Residue frames as qw, qx, qy, qz and C-alpha x, y, z in Angstrom:
[[0.615, -0.364, -0.700, 0.008, 16.15, -18.27, -28.16],
 [0.270, -0.702, 0.221, -0.621, 15.14, -16.59, -24.93],
 [0.626, -0.144, -0.707, 0.295, 16.51, -18.21, -21.67],
 [0.473, -0.778, -0.054, -0.410, 14.94, -17.14, -18.33],
 [0.535, 0.107, -0.641, 0.539, 17.18, -16.99, -15.33],
 [0.492, -0.803, -0.188, -0.279, 16.06, -16.39, -11.74],
 [0.594, 0.126, -0.456, 0.651, 18.59, -15.10, -9.21],
 [0.377, -0.774, -0.413, 0.296, 18.57, -13.19, -5.91],
 [0.137, 0.964, -0.030, 0.224, 19.36, -9.40, -5.82],
 [0.524, -0.767, 0.330, 0.169, 22.28, -10.05, -3.55],
 [0.695, -0.091, 0.564, 0.436, 24.08, -11.85, -6.34],
 [0.475, 0.834, 0.278, -0.046, 23.25, -9.25, -8.97],
 [0.039, -0.891, 0.395, 0.219, 26.70, -7.53, -9.00],
 [0.471, -0.362, 0.774, 0.217, 28.50, -10.77, -9.41],
 [0.637, 0.438, 0.629, 0.076, 26.16, -11.82, -12.24],
 [0.387, 0.916, 0.076, -0.068, 26.54, -8.58, -14.15],
 [0.162, -0.766, 0.580, 0.225, 30.36, -8.58, -13.76],
 [0.588, -0.016, 0.780, 0.216, 30.49, -12.27, -15.09],
 [0.574, 0.693, 0.436, 0.003, 28.32, -11.11, -18.12],
 [0.149, 0.960, -0.156, -0.180, 30.58, -8.17, -18.70],
 [0.412, -0.571, 0.677, 0.211, 33.70, -10.32, -18.57],
 [0.559, 0.216, 0.785, 0.160, 32.17, -12.77, -21.04],
 [0.012, 0.137, -0.421, -0.896, 31.20, -9.87, -23.40],
 [0.079, -0.473, -0.853, -0.205, 27.54, -10.66, -22.99],
 [0.194, -0.112, 0.146, -0.964, 24.71, -8.26, -22.43],
 [0.036, -0.422, -0.903, 0.074, 21.15, -8.87, -21.08],
 [0.246, -0.407, -0.233, -0.848, 17.83, -7.16, -21.08],
 [0.108, -0.235, -0.812, 0.523, 15.92, -6.83, -17.83],
 [0.304, -0.506, -0.454, -0.667, 12.30, -6.18, -17.75],
 [0.204, -0.185, 0.561, -0.781, 10.54, -4.80, -14.62],
 [0.306, -0.352, -0.879, -0.101, 7.96, -6.96, -13.00],
 [0.209, -0.236, 0.191, -0.930, 5.00, -5.18, -11.60],
 [0.132, 0.267, 0.879, -0.373, 1.94, -5.81, -9.60],
 [0.124, -0.384, -0.618, -0.674, -1.30, -5.65, -11.46],
 [0.088, 0.149, 0.580, -0.796, -3.65, -3.49, -9.36],
 [0.009, -0.525, -0.822, -0.221, -7.32, -4.19, -9.60],
 [0.056, -0.317, -0.021, -0.947, -9.07, -0.80, -9.74],
 [0.609, -0.512, -0.383, -0.471, -12.09, -2.19, -7.91],
 [0.766, -0.394, -0.408, 0.301, -9.99, -2.86, -4.90],
 [0.272, 0.374, -0.213, 0.860, -8.79, 0.73, -4.36],
 [0.376, -0.734, -0.513, 0.238, -9.67, 2.42, -0.99],
 [0.209, 0.540, -0.054, 0.814, -9.62, 6.24, -0.84],
 [0.437, -0.679, -0.494, 0.322, -9.74, 7.90, 2.57],
 [0.233, 0.269, 0.040, 0.934, -9.90, 11.71, 2.62],
 [0.304, 0.870, -0.246, 0.301, -9.68, 14.64, 3.44],
 [0.818, -0.296, -0.172, 0.461, -6.34, 14.45, 5.02],
 [0.086, -0.051, -0.777, 0.621, -5.84, 16.36, 7.41],
 [0.423, -0.545, -0.459, -0.560, -9.45, 16.61, 8.98],
 [0.087, -0.159, 0.611, -0.770, -10.90, 17.45, 12.33],
 [0.643, 0.047, 0.264, -0.718, -14.44, 16.12, 11.79],
 [0.883, 0.246, 0.266, -0.298, -15.28, 13.49, 9.25],
 [0.243, -0.343, 0.796, 0.436, -13.30, 10.85, 7.16],
 [0.778, 0.394, -0.038, -0.489, -14.76, 9.91, 3.84],
 [0.425, -0.286, 0.842, 0.170, -14.05, 6.39, 2.78],
 [0.726, 0.463, -0.211, -0.464, -14.59, 5.27, -0.84],
 [0.446, -0.362, 0.814, 0.084, -14.00, 1.56, -1.43],
 [0.352, 0.258, -0.672, -0.598, -15.50, 0.90, -4.77],
 [0.748, -0.112, -0.522, -0.393, -16.93, -2.64, -4.79],
 [0.469, 0.037, -0.784, 0.405, -15.29, -3.72, -1.59],
 [0.544, -0.704, -0.332, -0.314, -17.56, -3.87, 1.56],
 [0.215, 0.388, -0.568, 0.693, -16.20, -2.21, 4.59],
 [0.546, -0.484, -0.683, 0.040, -17.65, -3.62, 7.83],
 [0.412, -0.897, -0.085, 0.137, -15.97, -1.40, 10.37],
 [0.483, 0.664, -0.295, 0.488, -12.83, 0.64, 10.72],
 [0.687, -0.598, -0.206, 0.359, -10.37, 0.84, 13.60],
 [0.253, 0.849, -0.169, 0.431, -8.26, 3.92, 14.28],
 [0.830, -0.291, -0.218, 0.423, -5.05, 3.60, 16.06],
 [0.141, -0.957, 0.216, 0.131, -2.60, 6.16, 17.55],
 [0.509, 0.669, -0.536, 0.081, 1.11, 6.01, 16.60],
 [0.269, -0.487, 0.755, -0.348, 1.64, 3.81, 19.65],
 [0.311, -0.018, -0.917, -0.249, -0.67, 1.13, 18.31],
 [0.152, 0.254, 0.741, -0.603, -3.52, 1.79, 20.88],
 [0.010, -0.497, -0.746, -0.444, -6.95, 1.35, 19.37],
 [0.022, 0.102, 0.246, -0.964, -8.79, 4.72, 19.88],
 [0.569, 0.291, 0.147, -0.755, -11.98, 4.27, 17.91],
 [0.240, 0.144, 0.928, 0.246, -13.94, 1.52, 16.20],
 [0.394, 0.430, 0.121, -0.803, -16.60, 2.72, 13.75],
 [0.491, 0.384, 0.753, 0.211, -19.04, 1.40, 11.16],
 [0.060, -0.143, 0.256, 0.954, -19.01, 4.01, 8.29],
 [0.358, 0.646, 0.598, -0.311, -22.43, 5.55, 7.62],
 [0.474, 0.864, 0.156, -0.067, -22.83, 6.76, 4.04],
 [0.769, 0.387, -0.102, 0.498, -19.13, 6.30, 3.55],
 [0.045, 0.739, -0.274, 0.614, -18.26, 8.66, 6.36],
 [0.697, -0.326, -0.532, 0.353, -16.78, 8.19, 9.83],
 [0.197, -0.924, -0.004, -0.327, -16.94, 10.82, 12.57],
 [0.736, 0.063, -0.357, 0.571, -13.48, 11.39, 14.11],
 [0.050, -0.770, 0.032, -0.636, -14.30, 14.62, 15.93],
 [0.736, -0.672, 0.018, -0.081, -13.84, 13.13, 19.43],
 [0.861, -0.019, -0.061, 0.505, -10.16, 12.39, 18.64],
 [0.243, -0.864, 0.091, 0.431, -7.62, 14.99, 19.61],
 [0.486, 0.807, -0.311, -0.124, -5.28, 16.40, 16.89],
 [0.554, -0.475, 0.667, 0.149, -2.60, 13.90, 16.05],
 [0.361, 0.424, -0.721, -0.411, -1.39, 11.25, 13.62],
 [0.733, -0.061, 0.539, -0.410, -3.43, 8.11, 13.22],
 [0.028, 0.158, -0.921, -0.354, -3.44, 4.79, 11.41],
 [0.739, 0.120, 0.107, -0.655, -6.75, 3.56, 9.86],
 [0.081, -0.143, 0.977, 0.133, -7.32, -0.14, 9.48]]
């Protein structure tokens, strides 16, 4: 008979020690997140100095915002044919939302 237990990770050491003292063992299965392939977004090339290509599968992208590392919005763009011109931006590290 399988019994399922839920516990927090902060109590994991105590739980495993208790099982060892009782001479018991357990099997732990990893729980993952199922990723829907149609929800993938690809942004490339990285690095680039001219255009970003955005592939979003079936997801509709209305516009994108580009921020600098300080959180300042530098550019808002509506991708045309899945590309966005970033040539006005100086060299740097940016966050695409």
